[in-house]
N, C-alpha and C positions, 0 to 999 in steps of 0.2 A: 177247670178245677172241679173236683167232685164234692160230694156231700161231706161236711166236716163236723167235728165235735161241736163247735159253736152253733152250726146249723141245727144239730140235734137238740141242743138246749133251747134255742129259740122256738123250734117246733113244739117242744114239750110245754114251754111257757104259753104259747098260743093255744094249743089243744086243751090244756088244763086250766085256762084262765077262769077264775071265779070258783073253781073247785076247792073244797076244804077237806082236811082229814077229820078223824073222829074227835079231835080236840079243838076243831074249829080253825086250825091254822091253814095257811095257803098250802095247797097240796104239792105244788112244785117245790117250794122252799123247804117244806117239812119232810117230804118223802122222796121225791124224785131226785133232787139235787144231791142229798146225802148219799143215796145209793150210787148215783153216777160218780160222785167223788170217791166213794169206797172202791169202785171198779177202775178208777183212773190208772192205778199201777199196773193193770193188766192190759193196757193199751187203748187206743182210740176207739176201736170197735166195741170193746167192753163198756167204755164210758158212754158211747152212743146208745147201746142197748139198755144200759141202766137208766138213762134219761128218758128213753122212749118206751120202757117195758110195759106201761099201763095204757098206752095211747089207743090201742084198738079196743080193749075191754071197756075203757071209760068214756069213749066217744061214740060208740056204735049207734046209740039212740039219741044223740044230741039233736035238739030241735033245729039248730042251724046246720044245714047240709055242708056248709063250708068248714064246719068244725068236726065233721065225722071222718074218721080215718079207718081204713081197712088195709090189709097187707098189699093189695095192688096199688092203692093210692101211695103208700110209702115207697114202693118200687118206682112209681112214676116220679116221685120227688127226688129220686136218686139215692135213697137210703141203701147202703150196701146189702147185698143179698144175705150174707151171714147174719147181719143185724136183724133183717126182716124175719129170718128163720128163727132166731133167738126170741124175738117178740112173739112169734107164733107159738113157740114152745112154752112160753110162760103166760099165755092168754087163755083164760078159762072159757070153756065153751058152755053154752046153755045146757043145764041139766047134768053137767059133768061132775062126778065126785072129785072132791079136793085131793085126797091122797091117791086113790087108785087111778085117777085120771090125770089131773093137772100135774101133780108132783112126779108121777112116774114118767109122764111125757117130757117134763122139764129136765128130769134127771138124765134122760137119754140124749140130750143135745148139749155138747160141751159148753158153748157160750150161754145157752139158756139156763143150764145148770148153775153156772157161775152167777148169773143175774139173780136167779131164784135164791141162791145161798146168801147173796147180799141183801135181798129183799127180806129174807127170813131173819137174818141177823138184826136188821132194822126193826122188824115187827116184834122180835123178842125184846129188844131194848125199849121199844114203845110200850110194851105190855106192862112194864112197871108203872108207868103213868096211869094206864087204864086200871090197874089194880087199886090205886088210891080212890078211884071213883066207883068202880064196880068189880070188887075182888072176885066174885064168882065167874063173871064173864071172862075176866083176865085168866083165871085158872083154867077155864074150859078151853079158851083159845090156845093157851100155852101147852096144855097137856094133850088136847085133842087134835091140834093142828100143827103148831109151830115146832114142837120137839119131835113128833113123829116124822114130819116132813124133813127136818134137818137131818135125822138119822139116815133117811133114804138118799137124800142128796149127797151127804158126806160119803156114804158107802159107794155110790156111783162114781163120785170124784176119785176116791181112793182106788177103785178098780180100773179106772181109765188110764192106761199106761201112757197114752199120748199127751193128755193134758193134766194128769194128776200132779199133786204137790203144789197147786196154786190156790189152795183152799183159803177162803175168807173165814176164819174161825170166829 
């Protein structure tokens, strides 16, 4: 039996153990699980990619080498190649611009684009909480990152005849 959705969730739990979001909540519970659940209707590969979408970016410099993950390690663990490709598509590279780099790259990969759309929707929803604490930062993120990114991702999704019409709005 190959790598499964429960395997992806367990791996995400282990890799992100002790990590918290901007509001101090458990990162897996507050961010990764909701995104994976939003992607569940799109199939097991989408749910896996949602659960694991931050694993490379968030663990590359972990002090414990057993908690560091890169694309090759994910392949060794049996993560399906399309999921590894989607993770790569949504993983920011050092010095990479957000819109011109990460978002354009994510928009070009059908599963990566879907994951980034779910991530973007989650970030926009969380932005309302941030606005209560830091309205200017929330406005800056919403207008400078989240909304422009969403426009690019939705345009790419609409133009993709093979996978279009599955958009998470």
